[in-house]
N, C-alpha and C positions, 0 to 999 in steps of 0.2 A: 119558398125556399128558389124556386124557379131560377137555375144559375147561379145562385150564391151559395155559400158553404156553409153547413154544418158542424161543431163539435159536437157527437152525442155518446154517450155509454153505452159500452155492450159485454153481455158477460165474460168479458176479455179485460179488453181493451178501450180507451176511447177513442173513436174513428172519427174520418173527415168525409162527411157524407154532402153529395152533390147530387144531382138530378142525372140519373146514368144513363137515361135516354138521350141528354143533350151534350153533343160533342163542345158545344159553348162551355157547359160546367164542366164535362171531362177534362177538356185543356187546362183550367182553371185549377183542376187539382192535381195534374202534373206540375205546374207553375207552384202553387203552395209549397208543394212537399221536395222541390228541386229533385224531383224523379224523371228518370231518362224512361224516353216514350217507348224504349224494346221494351221494359219490365211491365205485365199486364194489371190491371187492377181487379178487384174481385166489387163484387156486389153485395149489397143486403136487401134481404125479402123479408115481408112479415106474414107467410104463407106457403104450403104446397102448389097454390095453385099458380104463385107468382113464379115460382122455381117453372111450373111447366110451360109458362108464357114466355119464358126468356130460354128456355135450354132444354135439349133434349133429354128425355128420363126414358131411360128403358127397364126392365125388371128387376135386374141387379140395383139400380142405382135407384128407383121406388124401396127397394127393401133397405136399403143405407141411409134414407130420407125418416122414413119408419121407425126405424129402431136409434137413429141420433140426431134428429133433428124436433123442433130447434136447440139447440146445442152449440158448444165451443168447439166446432167442427166447419172450416170452409170447404166445398164439394165444388170441384170441379168435373165440370161435362160438357159436352157438345154446344156450343153457341145459336141460337136461334139469329134469322137474318136482322133481330130487332135490336141486336146489339150490335155494337159501334165496335169495328177492328182496332179503333183507340185502345177500347178496352181489354182487350185479346191480347194484343200485341201481337196481331196477324195467326195468333194459334188455333183460330175457330173455335177455342176453349173458353168458357168462362169460369172463375172463381164465384162463389156462390156462401155467404152468411145467410144463418136463418138464424136468428139470435133469439137466446131464451133470456131477453129479456125487458121487462115489459113496458120501458120508456121507449127503447131503441124499437119496438114492437107497434106502440100507437104512433111514434116520428112515421114510421114508414107507411103503416095503415092509411093515416091521416093523408101523408103525400100521396098516398094510392099509386107508387110506382117504385119500381125498386132504385135504392140510392146507392152510393159508392161504399163500400167496405175498407179502406185503406184507414190504417192505424194513423191520428190526428198526430206526427211529428214527422222531423224532417227524415229524409229517407236515411237510414242507418242510424239515426240518433235512438235514445233509450227509449223503451216501450212507454207509451201515457199511460200509467196507472191512476194519474191525477191529472188536472187541470193544469198546474204548473210546467206539468214536464209537455202540455198541447202548444207545440213552442211554430206551429203554422199560422196563416193568416187567415181569419174565418171570421161571417156575417152574423153568425147567432152561435148561442153556445147553451148546454143544457148539461149541470152541472149537479152530479150525485155522491161528490165524493171519491172516496179512493176504492180502487176494484181492483178483482184478485189477481191481475197480471200475466197470468199462465198467457199467451198467444192459445189462438186456435189453433189443431192440427189443420193440416190441409191435405187432402186424400183426392188423389184424379181418379176419377172413379172410367175414363176412357182409358188408361193405361192399368189401373187395379193397381195404383201405388202410393206410398205416404213419400208427400214431397217436403212438409215438413212435421217434424214433430213436436206433440204439443198437448193439450189438454186431452184425456182421455185415450192418448196413443195406445195400452193394450188392447181394449174392447176395438179399435180400427184395426188395429193390426189382426187379429182372431176373425175380424167380418172379412177381411178381404182372405185370409187362410183359409176362410170357408168356401168363398164363392170361386177362388183362382181354380 
């Protein structure tokens, strides 16, 4: 995949993946999506160790990971220096998906490094629940048919707030209330 783009399935939507540690690949993601550079892009990992390699994980974050991941939730954590400021858009925080999808996990695991986890559509376009809605350029695709289509819940575990409501919103809100 090195600097190429892959459309891959997750437990929510089709993602657009590229080497999350390559600035060249990250730029290709922004260009493919027509995404503004001041908007951060999340990454996908295949295990908890990979989360710890790219982000700071405190006691609360570890409890959240143990309860919700892998699953349809994006967590925002402090980014380690290995993460490009292009992905964080200068926030020093990184969104991380650890999807509960066999194909996604296999792709990331075989690549042995995080990949980008942005939706495989033009910015602002319809959620890519099937390949026909993946309207971005790519080099490779893994088509598994229609996906559930509800975007992941995004939770900032630094600020302890929900950024975007999605799957499992009630459970995530209950967790945050318990730890606040």
